[in-house]
N, C-alpha and C positions, 0 to 999 in steps of 0.2 A: 414923312409924317408917321409912318408905322413905327419907326425906330423911336421917335419921341414918345409915342403912346406906350410902347414896351418899357421904356426907361421910367416913365411915370408909374406904370403898374408895378414894376419891380421896386421902385422907391416906396410906394404906398404899402406894398406887401411887407417890406422890411419894417416899416414903421408900425404896422399892425402886429407883426410878430413881437416886436419889442414891447408894445403896449400890453399884449397878452401876457408876456413874461413878467412885466412889472405888476400887473394885476394879480398874477399868481403869487408873487412874492409878498405883496401887501396882504392878500388873503391868508397866506401862511403865517404872517406876523400876527394878524388878528386872531387866528386860530390858536396860536401859541400864547395868547393872553396879552398881546400888545394893544396899544390904543388904536381905536378905529378912527379914521380921518373923516369927520363929517358924517353925513347920511349916505355913504357910498354903499351900493349893493354890488359887491364884487362879482357875484355870480352873473348878474344881469349885464354888467359892463363887459365881462369876459364873453358872454353870449353875443353881444353886439359886435365886439371886436372879431369874433369868429365868423359872424355873418358877413361883415365887411371884407374880411380876408378871403372868404370863399367867393365872394363876388369878384374880387380883384384877380384871383388866380384861375377862375374858370375860363374856358376858352372864349375868345372873342367871337361874336357872330360873323358870318360871312358878309361881305359887302352888300349883298342883296337883302340881307336881313337888317333890322334896325341898326344902322351904323352908329358907332360911338356910344352905345348904350352902356357898356362896361366902364369905359373911362369916365363917362359922366357920373356913374354911380360912385366911383372911387373919389372923384373930385367933390361930389356932394358930401361924402362921408368925411372928407378932410375938413369941411367947413363946420361940421357939427361937433 
């Protein structure tokens, strides 16, 4: 089970890094005078991606502490 959790956290962290990079590219395009896509606040979206990433890569609690808190947080961020 621990291996599955680690795989999920790794996958989620890679997805979040890719999302952050994409947001940075989009923000750079808007800063260079390109069209803005909708009402997207790139700084806020990047901040959320950073928070999600930090939750996924922070150490898991010990089994005596609230178990599965981190994977649940990552799974919840996937749904939003």
